[in-house]
N, C-alpha and C positions, 0 to 999 in steps of 0.2 A: 722279236724285233730284231731287224738287221744290224749287224755290227758296225757297218760302215756307212751305207747310203741305201737310199730307196729309189723309186723310180727315176730316172734321168729326166731332167727338166724338158729336154727337147722332146721327149716321149710324153711328158706329163702335160704339154700344151697341145700336142697333136693327137694323143692317143688317151692314156689312161685317164688323164684329167678331164677328158672331154665326155667320158661316159662310156658305156659298152662299146666293144669292138665293132659289133655291127653297125653302130652310128657313125662310125669315124668316115668310112668311105663317102657316104652322102654329104657329109659336112665338108670333106675336102674338095668335092667337086661343086659345091654350090656354097662357099663361103661368104659370098657377097650378099645372099639373099637376107632379109631382114629376120625370117624365120629360123635360119640356120645360126645366125648370130646369136639370137635369143636363145636358142636350145645350147649353143656353145657356153654362153654366160651362166645360164642355169646349171649345166653339168659341171663346169668349173667350180661354181660356188659350192655346189654339193660336194665335190671331191675335196675342196679346202676345209670344209666343216668336218668332213669324215677324217681327215689327215690331222686335224686338231684334237679330234677325240683320241687318236692313235698316239699322240704325242706323250713322251715318257713323263711319268710321274716324277715330281720333284721329291727327293728322298726325304723321309721323315726324320723325327729326332733321333730315334734308335738308342739302344743302350750301348754302354761302353762294352768294347769287344777286344780280345786278344788278337793282334794282327797275325796272318798265317805265316808271315817270314819265309815266303816261297822264293828260293833262289831263282834269279832271272834266267839262268842257263839250264834249268831243270824241267821245264815245262814248255808247252806250245804257247809262246808269248803272244801270239796274235789274239787269243782269247782273252788276254789281259788288256785289251784296249780301254783306256780310260781309267786303269787302276793306278793307284799311287806307288811310287817308288822311293826306297828309302834304305835304311841299313838296319842290321840286327841289334839287339840290346847290347850295350857296352862296345859298340864299334863305330864311332862317330867318323872315322875315316873310310869307313867302308873297305877295310882292307880284306875282309871275307868276301867281298863282292855285294852288289846291291841285291835287294829283295822286294818282291812285290808285298805291299802291305794291306791290299784289300782283295776281297774275293773276285774272281773273273764273273763279268756280266752282272755284278750286283751294284745298284746306285750307291753313291757314297752317303751314308748316313752321319749324322752328327757324332754318334758314338764312334763308329769306324775312323772318322776324320780324327777326332780328339785321340784315339789310341795310336794312329799312325804317326800323329805330330810328335809323339814321344821319340821318334826313331828317324831325325832328320840327320842329314850328311853335314858335317861341320869340320873345320880344319883341327880345331882343339876344343877342350870341353872342361875348362876351369869351372869350379862350383860357384853358385851365387851370382851369376851373371845371365841376364836375359839377352840373348842375341837376336838381331832382325831375322825374321823368317821369310823365305822367299819360295814361291812355287814356280816351277820352270815347265813350260809346254814346248815340246820339240817340233821340228818341222818334218818334211817329207822323207822317206826311204831311210829311216832312222830305227834301228833295231834297239833292243833294251840294253845291250852292253854299251853302244854308243850313246844312248841317253845317260847311262850311269856315269860314263866318262865326263859328260858335260857337267853333271851335277857336282862332280868333285871339282872340275875346273871352276865353276862358279864360286864354290866354296873356297877354293884357293885364293881366287883373284878379289874375293869380297872379305879377305881376311882382315883389312883394316877395321872392319865392322864387327868381326867375328860371325860372319855369314853362316846360317844355317839354312839349307835348301832341301825341298822334296820335290819330286817329280810328278807330273800328271802325264802318263804315258799316253802318246799318240802313236799306236802301232803302224806297221808298215805292212802293205800287201803287195809290195813291188813299186818300183818308180812309176810306171804307167798307171797303175790304179790309183796310187796316191795323188797324182796330178788330177786325175778325174775326181777324185773327192775334193781336192782343193777348189775346183771349178765349182762344185755344189757348194762347199763352204762359202765361197765369194758370191755366188748367186743369191744364197740364202741371206746374207749379209744385206744385200740391197733390198731384198723383200722385206726382210725384217724392218729396215729403216723406213721404207715407203708405207707399209701397212700400219706400222706404230704410229705414224703421223696422223693416221685417221682413226686410232683407238682400235685397230683391228690385229694387233700384234699376235694374238694367239692362232689366227688363221694362217700365218706365215711358217708355223713349225712344221713344213712338210720335208725337211731334210733334217735326219738325226745323225749327229756325229757324236759318238760316244764320249770321246774326250771332251767335246764341247758340254755334254750333260754333266760331266764330272766338274768341270770349271764352274758351270752354273751352281751346282750344289755346294761347292766350296765358298763361292761368293755369297750365297745365301745364308749358309750356316753362320759364317764368321761375321757378316754384316748385322744379322740379327742379334748377334752376342756382343756387338760393339768392339769387335776384334779386328786389327789391322790385317789387311791382305795385299801382299805384294807379289805381282806376277811378272815374270820375265819370259818373253816368248820369241822364238826364232822362226821365220819363214812361214810355213803353213801354220805354226803355232799361234802367230799374229791373226790369221784368220779365225782360227778356232777361238781365241780369246775374245775378238771382236763380236763373234756370233753369240758368245756366252754373256758377254757384257750387254748386248741389246736385250736379251731375255731376262737376265738377272736384274736389270735396272727397272724394266717394265714392272716385274713382280715386286720388287722392294718398294717401287713407288706406290703401286696398289696397296701395299702394306702400310705405307707411311713411314718406312724406314729411311728411304731417301725421298727427296722432294722433286717432283716433275714441275719445271718452271713453264710460264706461258710460251716462251719461245721455244719449247721443246727440248731445252737442255735440262740436265738432271743435276741437283745440288747434292753431292755425295761426301762421305767421310770415310777415313780409315782404309783407303785403297789407293795403290800406286801401281802403275803399269809401265813396263819398258819393254819396247819391242826392238828387235835386230833384223833388218832385212824382211820386214813383214810382208806378207801377200794380201793383206785385207784391203778391200777397196773402200772401205768407209768404216768410221768408229760413232759410237754413240757421243754426243756432245757432253762430256762430264766436267763439272766445275766443283771445286772444293774451296772452303773458306778457311783462311789462315788465322792466327792467333789475333792479328791485328785488325781483323775484319775484311780484308781486301780478298777478292777472289782470284783463284789461280786454277791451273789444270793438273790433274794428277796422273796425265799421260805423257809420256816421251818416246819418240822414236828416233832410232839411230839407222842412217842409210849410208851406204857406200854409194857414191854417185855413178859408178860403173857397174853395180850389181843389177843384173837383169830383172831378177824376182821382184824387188819393190819398184823398180823403175817401170816395169810393164803392167804389173798387177796392183801395186800399192801406192807409194808414195815416190815421186820423182822430181827432179829439178823443174819439170815443166808443168806439174799439176799441183804441188804442195802449197803454193801461194794463192793461185786462182780459187780453188774450192777448199781451201785449208781446214775449215771447221768440218765439214763433211768428210774429207779424205783424212783428217788426222784427229777427229774428236775434239778438236781445239787445243790439241797437244803441242808440245814443243817437238820440232825436228831438228836433229843435229846430223849434217851431213859430213861425211868423211872421204877421203881421197888418199891414194897410195901409188906406189910405184907398180910397174907393169905386173910384177909377181904377187903383188898382193900383200908384201911386207911393207913395214915402215909406215903405217897409218898416221894420218894426221887430221886433225879438224879443219874444216873449211870455213874460213871466217865469213860472216854475213856480207862483208863488202865485196867479197869475190863471187857470191852467188849469181848476181846479175850479170856478170861477164863470161861466165862459164858456158862453153857450148860443147854439150855431150850429146852426140846423135846415137841413133839406133846401133850402128856399127861399132860404136865405143863401149857397148855393153857386153859382158860377159856372163854366161850361165852359171859358171862354177867358181872361177878364180876369186872373186870378191864375195862369194856368198856363204861360204862354210861357216858353221857355228864356231869351229875353232879360231877362225880369223876374227870373228865379232867377239868371243868371249876373252881370247887371250891377248889381243892387240888392242882392244878398247878399254877393257877393266884394268 
């Protein structure tokens, strides 16, 4: 199974998904005929079923294992796509450097996850206190060391809660390849959403992102055990998390762990998601019930109003309200602004949102998008 992506969708619709190569030319020169369209639909349906059969299996329970504790700078990190990153025994500050806690290419079993969670990164480690656990999913063009630095920043800025954090590593093949993968992630989210509405969710799994598979397994294992899962995701990590939530929600609803409502939303518990500059085009509509019986949302999004990535690919001032449930999963959106250099961030009050006029030329691809800005200036 490929590490990053399979057949590009532009080809999947015009070539591979349409059947054998020798059939494509005839279809392309006569696509308006009824016979050609019928053959196209039949071939595409067959390819979808084939791809569904090739979908990665959800990892089983598995036995408790000893993490490998592989130093992130000692191996080819690309093969550790989707692996968990944490710290060595007795080193909550990761002063020795982060380590991979799961084997490369292996689905995350319940045993491997439980073993890895003993080695989260945290700022301090007094005895007898259970700290909140957060999973972090990184964005594009991020190597393992940069991912590790963000884990420590999250632990530092979550210090008021005694945050402990573990990484789900989204490895990089370089900026261009990562952007191509984001395109696939975003397309897959839209396909998952549409086909799930018709009960055909399994047919949509024609793009495999290994990090998304890992997020799915984490969600499934912890939801089945009634354990709380907190996820923080930046940039492409938001698209990965959204894709994983669509798949996990469908599976958990089929199992009766979560409830699928008649309006297509899901009633969930023990899950919280925070995104920062997310590139996801849509989110599953998740609702959670509070102790007083009222319904709320477990998802929140933070967006800099001049950050090009969420503005073009995810949530922007001009789309968050019109198609808010689809675009945000019913989640809350907190917009932020800053000076021209990206320092001194501040919240944008709701009363100001209607009067802000941010055009395409006001967007910046990097100045307001770095994970360092989001983590250190917001938290």
